[in-house]
C-alpha positions in Angstrom: 67.3 95.5 86.2 67.9 93.9 83.0 68.4 90.3 84.6 65.3 90.9 86.6 63.1 91.5 83.6 64.3 88.2 82.1 61.3 86.4 83.4 60.2 83.8 81.6 59.1 80.4 82.3 57.0 79.4 85.2 58.6 76.3 86.4 56.8 75.2 89.5 58.5 72.9 91.6 57.8 70.6 94.6 59.6 70.2 97.8 62.0 72.6 99.7 62.8 72.8 103.2 63.4 76.5 103.5 60.1 77.7 102.4 57.1 77.4 100.2 57.0 74.3 98.2 55.4 75.6 94.9 53.3 73.1 93.4 52.8 71.4 90.1 49.7 72.7 88.2 48.8 69.2 87.0 46.4 67.3 88.9 47.5 64.0 87.6 50.1 63.1 90.4 48.6 61.4 93.5 50.1 61.3 96.8 49.9 58.0 98.9 47.3 59.6 100.8 45.2 60.2 97.7 45.8 56.7 96.7 44.4 55.5 99.9 40.8 57.1 98.9 41.1 60.8 99.5 40.6 61.5 95.8 37.6 59.2 95.5 34.8 57.9 97.6 35.3 54.6 96.1 36.4 52.0 99.0 34.7 54.4 101.5 31.3 54.3 103.3 29.4 57.0 102.0 27.5 58.7 105.0 23.8 59.8 104.2 23.5 61.7 107.4 25.7 64.1 109.2 26.0 66.6 112.2 28.0 69.2 110.2 28.8 69.4 106.3 31.5 71.6 105.3 31.7 72.6 101.8 35.3 73.2 100.4 38.7 71.5 101.1 40.8 74.4 101.4 42.9 75.1 104.6 40.0 76.9 106.3 37.5 74.1 105.7 39.9 71.5 106.7 40.7 73.3 109.9 37.0 73.5 110.9 36.6 69.9 110.4 39.7 69.1 112.4 38.6 71.4 115.3 35.0 69.9 115.3 36.1 66.3 115.2 38.7 67.0 117.8 36.0 68.6 120.0 34.1 65.5 120.0 31.4 66.1 117.4 30.5 63.1 115.7 29.7 62.7 111.8 31.6 65.6 110.8 31.7 65.5 106.7 33.8 67.6 104.7 33.1 67.7 100.7 35.7 68.8 98.4 34.8 69.1 94.7 38.3 68.1 93.3 41.4 68.0 95.6 42.1 69.4 99.1 43.9 72.8 98.5 42.3 73.5 95.1 41.5 77.0 94.7 43.6 79.7 96.5 45.4 77.4 99.3 47.5 75.4 96.9 49.6 78.7 95.4 49.5 80.8 98.6 52.7 82.4 99.7 51.8 81.1 103.2 52.7 84.0 105.2 52.0 83.8 108.9 51.8 86.7 111.4 50.6 87.6 115.1 50.0 91.2 113.7 46.6 92.6 112.9 45.7 96.0 113.1 42.3 95.4 114.5 41.7 94.0 118.0 39.8 90.8 117.6 41.5 89.2 114.9 44.8 89.3 116.9 43.3 86.2 118.8 42.6 84.3 115.5 46.0 84.9 114.3 47.5 83.9 117.8 45.1 80.7 117.8 46.6 79.8 114.2 50.2 80.1 115.0 49.9 78.2 118.3 48.2 75.4 116.3 50.6 75.4 113.5 53.7 75.1 116.1 52.3 71.7 117.7 50.3 70.2 114.7 53.3 68.1 113.5 53.8 66.5 116.6 50.1 65.8 116.9 49.5 64.5 113.4 52.8 63.0 112.3 52.7 65.3 109.2 55.2 67.8 108.6 54.0 71.4 107.8 57.1 73.2 106.8 56.7 76.1 109.3 59.4 78.6 109.6 59.3 81.2 112.3 62.0 83.8 111.8 59.9 86.7 113.0 58.8 89.6 110.8 59.5 93.3 110.5 57.1 95.9 109.2 59.3 98.7 108.2 58.4 102.6 108.7 60.0 105.0 106.4 58.0 108.1 107.0 57.1 109.9 110.2 53.3 108.9 109.9 54.3 105.2 109.6 56.5 105.5 113.0 53.1 107.1 114.4 51.2 104.2 113.1 53.5 101.7 114.9 53.3 103.6 118.2 49.6 103.7 118.0 49.6 99.9 117.2 51.9 99.2 120.0 49.3 100.5 122.7 46.6 98.2 120.9 48.9 95.2 121.4 50.3 95.7 124.9 47.4 94.3 126.6 47.2 91.2 124.4 49.5 88.2 124.9 51.2 88.6 121.7 54.8 89.9 121.8 55.3 92.9 119.6 58.3 95.5 119.7 58.9 98.8 118.2 62.4 98.7 117.2 65.1 101.2 116.1 67.0 100.8 112.7 69.8 99.0 114.0 67.6 96.0 115.2 65.7 96.0 111.9 69.1 95.6 110.1 70.2 92.6 112.5 67.0 91.0 111.6 67.4 91.5 107.9 71.1 92.5 107.1 70.5 92.6 103.4 68.4 95.8 103.5 69.1 99.3 102.5 68.8 101.2 105.7 68.8 104.9 104.1 65.1 105.4 104.7 64.4 103.2 107.6 63.2 105.1 110.6 61.9 102.2 112.8 60.4 98.9 112.5 57.6 96.8 114.3 58.9 93.5 115.2 56.8 90.5 115.9 58.8 87.3 116.9 57.3 83.9 116.0 56.0 85.4 112.6 56.9 83.5 109.4 55.4 81.4 106.9 54.2 77.8 106.4 53.8 75.5 103.6 50.0 75.8 102.8 49.7 72.3 101.1 51.5 70.5 103.9 49.4 72.5 106.7 46.3 71.4 104.9 47.1 67.9 104.7 48.3 67.9 108.6 45.0 69.3 109.2 43.0 66.6 107.1 45.1 63.8 108.9 44.0 65.4 112.2 40.3 65.6 111.2 40.4 61.9 110.1 42.3 60.8 113.1 39.5 62.3 115.4 36.8 60.8 113.1 35.8 63.3 110.5 35.3 62.1 106.8 36.6 64.0 103.8 35.2 63.0 100.5 36.7 63.9 97.3 35.9 64.5 94.4 32.7 65.2 95.6 31.1 68.5 94.2 27.8 69.7 95.6 25.1 70.0 93.1 22.2 71.3 95.3 21.2 72.4 98.7 17.8 72.0 100.0 16.4 73.0 103.4 14.1 70.8 105.2 11.1 72.0 107.2 13.0 70.9 110.4 15.8 73.1 109.9 18.1 70.6 108.4 19.8 70.4 105.0 19.6 68.0 102.1 23.1 68.3 100.5 23.1 66.6 97.0 26.3 65.3 95.3 27.0 63.0 92.5 27.4 60.3 95.0 24.2 60.6 96.8 22.4 63.0 99.3 23.5 63.8 102.8 21.1 65.0 105.4 22.9 67.5 107.5 22.1 69.2 110.8 24.0 72.2 109.6 26.2 73.3 106.5 29.1 75.6 106.5 30.1 77.2 102.9 33.7 77.2 102.9 34.1 76.8 99.4 36.8 79.9 98.7 36.2 81.7 95.3 33.3 79.1 94.6 31.5 80.5 97.8 29.3 82.8 95.7 28.0 79.8 93.6 27.2 77.8 96.7 25.4 80.7 98.3 23.4 81.3 95.1 22.1 77.3 95.5 20.0 79.0 98.4 19.5 82.6 97.0 22.3 84.5 98.6 24.8 86.6 96.7 27.6 86.6 98.9 29.9 89.6 98.3 33.1 88.0 97.4 35.1 88.3 94.4 38.5 86.8 93.1 41.4 89.3 92.6 44.8 88.4 90.7 47.5 88.3 93.4 51.1 88.0 92.2 54.3 87.0 93.8 57.9 86.5 92.4 60.4 83.8 93.4 64.1 84.1 92.7 66.7 81.5 92.0 69.4 81.3 94.8 71.2 84.6 95.9 74.6 84.0 96.9 74.2 86.7 99.7 71.0 84.8 101.0 72.8 81.6 100.8 75.8 82.9 102.9 73.4 83.7 105.8 73.8 81.7 108.9 70.3 81.9 109.9 66.9 82.6 108.0 65.9 86.3 107.2 63.0 87.8 109.0 60.1 88.4 106.7 59.7 92.1 106.0 56.9 94.3 105.1 57.9 97.3 103.3 54.6 99.3 103.8 55.5 102.4 101.6 56.6 99.9 98.7 53.4 98.0 99.3 55.1 94.6 99.3 56.1 91.6 101.4 59.5 89.8 101.1 60.9 86.5 102.7 63.3 83.9 102.3 62.6 81.0 99.7 65.2 78.4 100.2 68.4 80.1 99.1 66.2 82.9 97.2 63.7 85.5 97.8 60.0 85.7 97.4 58.1 88.9 97.3 54.7 89.9 96.6 53.3 93.3 95.7 49.8 95.0 96.2 49.1 96.9 93.1 47.5 100.3 93.3 43.6 100.4 92.5 44.1 101.5 89.1 46.5 98.9 88.1 45.0 95.6 90.2 43.1 93.1 88.3 39.5 91.8 89.5 38.3 88.4 88.0 34.9 90.0 87.8 33.6 87.8 85.2 33.6 84.9 87.8 31.2 87.1 89.7 28.9 87.1 86.5 29.5 83.9 85.0 30.8 81.7 87.7 34.2 80.0 87.9 35.1 78.2 84.9 34.3 74.5 84.9 37.4 72.5 85.8 39.3 75.4 87.4 41.1 74.2 90.5 44.8 74.2 90.4 45.4 76.6 87.6 47.0 79.8 87.5 46.4 83.1 85.5 49.0 84.3 83.1 51.7 86.4 84.9 51.9 90.2 84.3 55.3 91.6 85.6 54.8 95.2 83.9 51.6 95.5 86.4 54.0 95.1 89.3 57.2 96.8 88.0 56.7 99.9 90.3 57.0 97.7 93.3 59.7 95.6 91.9 61.7 98.5 91.6 60.9 99.8 95.2 62.0 96.2 96.3 65.1 96.3 94.5 65.9 99.6 96.0 65.2 98.5 99.6 66.9 95.1 99.2 69.6 95.7 96.6 70.5 92.0 95.9 67.4 91.6 94.0 69.0 93.7 91.3 71.1 90.8 90.5 68.7 88.1 91.0 67.1 85.8 88.5 63.4 85.4 88.5 62.3 81.6 88.1 58.9 82.1 88.6 56.0 84.5 88.9 52.8 83.0 90.6 49.6 84.7 89.6 46.6 83.4 91.4 43.0 83.9 92.5 42.7 85.1 96.1 39.2 86.0 97.4 38.4 89.4 98.6 35.3 90.7 100.4 34.3 94.7 100.0 36.2 95.3 103.3 38.8 92.5 103.2 37.7 90.9 106.2 36.2 87.1 106.0 32.6 86.3 106.4 32.5 84.0 109.4 29.5 82.6 111.4 25.8 81.7 110.8 23.9 83.8 108.2 20.6 85.6 108.8 17.4 84.5 106.8 18.0 80.9 106.7 18.5 78.3 109.5 21.7 76.3 110.1 23.7 77.7 107.2 27.2 79.0 108.1 29.8 80.9 106.5 33.6 80.6 106.5 34.3 82.5 103.1 36.0 85.8 101.7 39.5 85.0 103.2 42.2 87.1 101.5 44.7 85.6 104.1 43.2 82.1 104.5 46.7 80.6 105.9 47.1 82.7 108.9 43.1 82.6 109.5 42.5 79.1 109.0 43.6 77.5 112.4 42.0 80.4 114.5 38.8 80.7 112.6 38.4 76.7 112.6 38.6 77.0 116.3 36.3 79.9 116.6 33.6 78.4 114.5 34.0 75.1 116.2 33.7 76.7 119.5 30.6 78.5 118.6 28.9 75.4 116.8 29.7 73.3 120.0 28.8 75.6 122.7 25.9 77.6 121.0 27.6 81.2 121.3 31.1 82.7 119.9 33.9 82.2 122.1 34.8 86.0 121.8 33.7 89.0 120.1 34.5 89.0 116.3 31.5 91.3 114.8 33.7 92.6 112.1 33.7 89.3 110.5 29.9 88.8 110.8 28.5 87.6 107.5 25.3 89.7 108.3 27.4 93.1 108.1 26.5 93.1 104.4 22.9 93.2 103.0 20.8 93.7 99.7 22.6 97.0 99.5 25.6 95.3 98.8 25.5 95.1 95.1 28.1 94.0 92.4 29.3 97.6 91.4 29.9 98.2 95.2 31.7 94.9 95.6 34.0 95.6 92.8 34.8 99.2 93.8 35.5 98.1 97.3 37.6 95.2 96.6 39.7 97.0 94.1 40.1 99.8 97.0 40.8 97.4 99.6 43.3 95.6 97.6 45.1 98.8 96.4 44.8 100.2 100.1 46.3 97.1 101.6 49.3 98.8 103.2 48.1 102.4 103.4 48.5 104.1 106.8 45.7 102.8 109.2 44.4 106.1 111.0 41.9 106.0 113.6 38.4 106.8 112.4 39.3 105.6 109.0 37.0 106.4 106.1 37.2 104.7 102.5 35.1 106.3 99.9 35.1 104.0 96.8 31.5 102.4 95.8 29.7 105.4 97.9 27.0 106.3 98.3 25.0 102.8 98.0 21.5 102.5 97.4 21.1 103.0 101.2 20.7 106.7 101.7 18.3 108.3 104.0 15.5 110.9 103.4 17.7 113.7 104.2 21.1 112.7 102.4 20.4 115.0 99.6 20.0 118.1 102.0 23.0 117.2 104.2 25.6 115.6 101.8 27.6 118.8 100.9 27.3 120.2 104.4 29.9 117.9 106.4 32.0 115.1 106.4 30.1 111.8 106.1 30.8 108.5 107.7 29.9 105.0 106.2 27.6 103.0 108.7 26.0 99.5 107.3 25.8 101.0 103.7 24.4 104.3 105.0 25.9 107.8 104.7 25.6 109.7 108.1 27.5 113.0 109.0 30.4 112.9 111.4 30.6 116.5 111.8 29.6 119.7 109.8 31.3 122.5 108.1 31.1 126.2 108.7 32.7 129.2 107.0 36.4 129.2 107.6 36.6 125.5 108.7 39.4 123.4 107.4 37.1 120.8 105.5 37.3 117.4 104.2 38.5 114.2 105.5 42.0 114.7 107.0 42.8 111.5 109.3 45.5 112.0 112.0 46.7 110.2 115.0 46.3 113.4 116.7 43.7 115.9 116.9 42.7 116.9 113.4 40.4 119.4 111.5 37.3 118.2 113.0 38.2 118.9 116.7 37.2 122.5 116.9 33.9 122.1 115.0 32.8 119.0 117.0 33.3 121.3 120.1 31.0 124.0 118.6 28.3 121.0 117.8 28.4 119.9 121.4 27.9 123.5 122.7 25.0 123.8 120.4 23.3 120.7 121.9 24.2 121.8 125.4 23.0 125.3 125.0 20.3 125.5 122.1 19.2 122.8 119.8 20.7 120.3 117.4 19.5 117.8 114.7 21.2 114.5 113.7 20.3 111.8 111.3 20.0 108.7 113.0 18.5 106.6 110.0 21.1 104.0 110.1 19.6 102.4 113.2 18.4 98.9 112.9 14.8 98.6 113.2 12.4 95.7 113.9 8.8 95.2 114.3 7.9 92.1 116.6 4.2 91.2 117.0 1.9 88.4 117.5 0.5 86.2 120.3 3.8 85.1 122.0 5.7 88.5 121.5 6.0 89.6 125.0 7.1 85.9 126.0 9.7 85.9 123.3 11.1 89.4 124.2 11.0 88.3 127.9 13.2 85.2 126.9 15.5 87.1 125.0 16.1 90.1 127.0 17.4 90.7 130.7 15.2 93.6 131.4 11.7 93.6 131.9 9.4 94.5 129.0 8.1 98.2 128.8 4.6 98.9 129.1 2.5 100.0 126.2 3.7 103.7 125.2 6.9 103.1 127.3 10.6 102.6 126.1 13.6 101.1 127.9 17.0 100.0 127.3 17.5 96.1 127.2 20.1 93.6 126.7 20.4 90.1 124.8 23.0 88.0 126.6 24.7 84.6 125.5 24.0 81.6 127.7 27.4 82.4 129.5 26.2 85.7 130.3 28.0 87.8 127.7 26.4 91.0 126.0 25.2 89.9 122.7 23.3 93.3 121.8 21.9 96.4 123.4 18.6 97.2 122.1 15.9 99.9 122.8 12.3 98.2 123.0 9.1 100.2 122.8 5.7 98.7 123.2 3.6 100.6 120.7 0.2 98.6 121.2 -0.4 95.6 123.2 1.8 92.8 121.8 3.5 95.1 119.2 7.1 95.9 119.8 9.4 98.3 118.1 13.1 97.3 118.6 16.0 99.8 117.7 19.7 98.6 117.5 22.9 100.0 116.2 23.5 100.4 112.7 26.5 97.8 112.7 24.5 95.2 114.3 21.4 95.0 112.2 21.4 91.7 110.7 23.4 90.3 113.6 20.7 90.9 116.2 18.0 89.9 113.8 19.4 86.6 113.4 19.7 85.9 117.1 16.0 87.0 117.7 14.8 84.9 114.8 16.8 81.9 115.7 15.2 82.0 119.3 11.6 82.5 117.7 12.1 79.6 115.4 13.9 77.3 117.8 11.4 78.0 120.6 8.2 77.6 118.5 6.9 81.3 119.2 3.7 82.5 117.4 5.3 85.9 116.3 5.7 88.1 113.4 9.3 89.6 113.0 10.0 92.2 110.2 12.9 94.5 109.4 11.7 98.0 108.7 15.3 99.4 108.6 15.0 100.8 105.2 11.5 101.9 105.7 11.8 104.3 108.4 13.9 107.2 108.7 15.1 108.6 112.1 15.8 112.2 113.0 17.2 113.2 116.6 16.5 116.5 117.9 18.2 117.3 121.2 19.1 120.4 123.6 17.4 122.8 125.9 15.2 124.3 123.1 14.2 121.2 121.4 11.0 121.2 123.2 10.2 124.7 121.9 10.9 123.6 118.4 8.7 120.7 118.2 6.0 122.4 120.1 5.7 124.9 117.1 5.0 122.0 114.8 2.4 119.9 116.4 -0.8 120.2 118.7 0.5 117.4 121.1 1.5 118.7 124.3 5.2 118.2 124.6 5.7 119.3 128.2 7.6 117.3 130.7 4.5 116.7 132.6 2.6 115.2 129.6 5.5 113.8 127.6 7.9 112.2 130.0 11.2 110.6 129.6 11.2 107.0 127.8 7.7 107.7 126.7 6.4 107.1 122.9 3.6 108.7 121.3 2.3 109.0 117.6 2.0 112.5 116.7 1.7 114.9 113.9 4.6 117.0 113.1 4.3 119.6 110.5 1.5 117.8 109.0 3.2 114.4 108.9 2.6 111.3 110.9 5.5 110.7 113.2 6.5 108.2 116.2 8.2 110.2 118.9 10.2 108.7 121.6 11.5 111.1 124.3 15.1 109.8 124.5 18.5 111.3 123.3 21.9 109.5 123.3 23.4 112.9 124.0 21.9 112.8 127.6 20.2 116.0 126.8 16.4 117.1 126.5 15.5 115.3 123.3 13.5 113.1 121.0 14.0 110.7 118.4 11.3 110.9 115.5 10.6 107.8 113.5 9.4 109.1 110.2 8.4 107.4 106.8 11.5 107.9 104.5 9.5 109.8 102.1 8.3 112.3 104.6 11.6 112.7 106.3 13.0 115.8 104.3 9.7 117.6 104.9 9.9 117.3 108.7 13.5 118.2 108.8 13.0 121.3 106.7 10.1 122.2 108.9 12.1 121.8 112.1 15.0 123.7 110.9 12.7 126.6 109.9 10.8 126.5 113.2 14.1 126.6 115.0 15.8 129.6 113.5 14.8 131.7 116.5 15.8 129.1 118.9 19.5 128.5 117.1 18.9 125.3 115.4 21.8 123.7 113.5 22.9 120.2 112.4 25.3 118.1 114.7 27.1 114.5 113.7 28.1 111.7 115.3 31.3 112.6 116.5 29.7 115.2 118.8 27.1 112.6 120.0 30.1 110.1 121.0 31.7 113.0 123.3 28.2 114.0 124.9 27.2 110.3 125.6 30.8 109.8 127.2 30.2 112.8 129.3 27.1 111.4 130.6 28.6 107.9 131.1 26.6 106.3 128.4 28.0 102.6 127.6 28.1 101.8 124.0 27.7 98.2 122.4 30.6 97.2 120.6 32.8 99.3 123.3 32.1 98.9 126.8 29.9 95.8 126.1 30.1 93.0 123.9 30.5 89.1 123.5 33.8 89.5 125.7 32.2 91.1 128.7 29.4 90.4 131.2 26.8 93.1 132.0 27.7 93.3 135.7 31.3 94.1 135.1 30.1 96.7 132.4 28.0 98.4 135.1 24.8 97.5 133.3 23.1 96.2 136.6 20.3 98.5 136.4 19.0 97.2 133.1 19.5 93.5 134.4 16.4 92.2 136.1 17.5 88.8 138.0 14.4 88.7 139.9 12.1 88.8 136.9 10.0 85.6 136.6 11.2 84.8 133.0 14.0 82.6 132.5 16.0 84.8 130.2 18.8 83.4 128.2 21.9 84.0 130.3 20.1 84.4 133.6 21.7 81.5 135.4 25.1 82.4 134.2 24.8 85.8 135.4 23.7 84.3 138.8 26.6 82.3 139.0 28.8 85.2 138.1 27.4 87.5 140.6 27.8 84.8 143.2 31.4 84.3 142.5 32.1 87.9 142.3 34.0 89.9 139.8 37.5 90.3 138.9 37.4 93.3 136.9 34.8 96.3 136.6 34.6 99.1 134.0 36.0 102.4 135.2 35.5 106.1 134.2 38.7 107.7 134.1 40.1 111.3 133.1 43.3 111.5 130.9 45.6 114.3 131.1 46.8 114.6 127.6 48.1 117.3 125.0 47.3 117.1 121.5 45.7 113.6 121.5 43.0 111.8 122.9 42.0 108.1 123.6 39.7 106.5 121.4 39.3 102.9 123.0 41.7 99.9 123.0 44.7 101.6 124.4 46.8 100.0 127.0 46.2 100.9 130.7 49.5 101.0 133.0 50.0 101.1 136.7 53.5 100.9 138.4 55.0 99.9 135.3 52.6 96.9 134.5 49.8 96.5 132.1 46.6 96.4 134.1 43.6 96.9 131.6 42.4 98.5 128.5 40.3 101.4 127.5 37.2 100.7 125.5 36.3 104.1 124.2 37.5 107.9 124.7 37.0 111.4 123.5 37.5 114.8 124.6 34.9 116.3 126.9 34.4 120.0 125.5 32.2 120.9 128.7 34.9 120.0 131.1 38.1 120.5 128.6 39.5 117.4 129.4 39.9 113.8 127.9 37.7 111.1 129.0 37.8 107.3 128.7 36.3 104.0 129.8 38.6 101.3 130.8 38.4 97.8 132.5 40.5 97.5 135.4 41.0 95.0 138.3 38.8 95.6 141.2 41.6 96.8 143.4 42.3 99.7 140.9 38.6 100.8 140.5 38.4 103.1 143.5 37.7 106.9 142.7 41.0 108.7 143.0 43.0 105.7 141.7 45.9 106.9 139.4 46.9 105.0 136.4 48.4 105.7 132.9 46.9 105.5 129.5 49.5 104.6 126.6 49.2 106.9 123.4 51.6 106.8 120.7 54.3 105.5 122.7 53.9 107.9 125.7 52.1 107.1 129.0 49.8 109.9 129.9 48.6 110.2 133.7 45.0 109.2 134.1 42.7 108.9 137.3 39.5 107.1 138.1 36.6 109.5 138.8 33.2 109.2 140.0 30.8 108.8 137.0 29.1 110.5 135.3 31.0 113.7 134.6 27.9 115.4 133.9 24.3 114.3 134.8 21.6 113.6 132.1 18.9 116.2 131.6 16.4 113.8 133.0 18.4 113.6 136.2 19.1 117.2 136.5 15.2 118.1 136.0 14.4 115.4 138.8 16.8 116.9 141.1 15.7 120.4 140.4 12.2 119.3 141.1 13.3 117.6 144.3 15.0 120.9 145.7 12.1 123.0 144.5 9.7 120.9 146.5 11.9 120.9 149.6 12.3 124.5 149.6 
């Protein structure tokens, strides 16, 4: 301990074959490449036009330049304000891993590593890539569950990942104290790379394929042109670009502010420690696997003949560089570091010494404390930005090295082909909006950093920075009555408390405290009447001379008549499902569009882009924050509403999927007869300021009918029983509507040439290879939730997309994509949950008929009798 506290000078050095070559802070030393012109535009022809201008020369921006140029795009220009790698890249620890707890980012990590494996051979530039594998250490039963949970989310991906016993953990890292080790998650091929060398190799590749890299070339201004292009101003001249990509690292916020955006990114101080030679490390015959001690909240790897480890402090100890959010990055900052603070991370240092005892005798030679960029949820912001044409983001990378290769490919494919190559909506820059203010940003970044290695449970909630300014008109009435979820800045009840319930947020990999209450709410909706706050829905108004024509182009379904509603889907040019939207034609040429909370600006951007590019004469407005939504559902819902309005609410007069403007308790309301529970119900669209009055009137009027609240967990269970698909689960940019079973909503014979029509016709002609299937799962105290592996005869055959417990039939249900030959009713498969394979069977869908279908069948039977 005494030796490790003798920390002292930061002695950054070059070179090194076994790990990260820590770099000098000084910017005076120039490489041969820099002498050839990379550090100056002198001797280079300045381009005054470009197809794509990338702003920022860290590993992400340079990767995008490389991928675009390699894809054949001409006139790719990258502008770097000082030196390539300046900012966060140059001092990064360089970790690379196939692992990611999410689903889609696994693909990004995979593409990155596969690129890095071949980059040196392609470009002739060494990258210092080491692949000893990595082990995530489980030292509590909850961690063991988490690893088993992650295994089922990985088995249906191409990445190799193994749940290993302590003996194998010790084999991979023989210097480990095994006293607390219960298991490990082993990922072969993981390791670390030299970020500087990686960036230079990508730059060499970019130039090799024709891209231009200018530095020093700071961007002084961005000016949009009338035709959707950009004038990019620099001290060397102006470039007219077809599109611009902000990849400016912790300067990204300042670049965004040039055009009126306050991107929610903030630098945090991250420290890692490098030791001198450790004799026990030097004596090893092969490189140690990278370890991640999750309870200790640090990573540790071999660095030459010593060790490098980096902790993530708790919320209360970590440091934000929030002054840069207020005042901007200090001029000239680029390859500088912050002053180190060993005391701040000492708790983690001590845990590391307990787990890896050789650290106790090790001398520290470097403590690197540098800025890395965080977003509120720790995920980057990747893709085109809503509200402005041809402005793209590749910012907010807390883990830029492992993301760089895959994100460069992802964005390049999107830019070149006109659609994302796969679903990555969790990284959509449009998941944030005006509600994402600086206090929220700071609170969430602090939480995300401090929670870096907490157990990742299903249905996770994090509470810092909540509530935002985005609360519904009934939030104050509901906030103490149940467990709230967070949806695009909104608070929305997941489930409600009753006396005797075990209340609060208590996450688990198994059934937990909400299980019985959610069953009670499902019964409420099935037998009586329930009310739910649906305000987080995204809501747009589209009107004007060409509104019908625009929507007919955007959506695969036919447009509803005036006063009618339907479910419609926007498709990509290759026929993938970009969005699911409920469309109502209010008056001739005036349409109300409703989408999910998580895809509000994602969908709006797509609509606006087509409207502008196609020259449509329309007016599009986002009314999400202005209009509150209450759902009322259940067999008694009609009785409750009828008490509050003179409008005839009978089935004969107010039909399914019909919309009417009514007065409810003296308040103007737009009512649509629809319910995502599948039961008799309405969605009521109300001015936010009148929402509480309508809610209270319904609760009073429904007392005799047994009215009560229900939340989104109950709605999810009920929608699954009815066989309703959900966007982002059963359908997304990885699926086409035919394999998702959405044929009813796809009108291939409608006259309009909707986006994706030709692709779907081709898909239909060729035939499908897989299909969404409806399955029951024979479980015990656990239920599927989606993204679990499906097995048959010992082989991986598919994956679930969503799942829940059916309280009506007392069994677990799930949707799953299976090969056509396994989709027949009665087919037996297995679903993996927490390391165990549970029997499952394909059944006829839906398990329960919707209320409109039941009513129709009852009328039909009555007429026959």
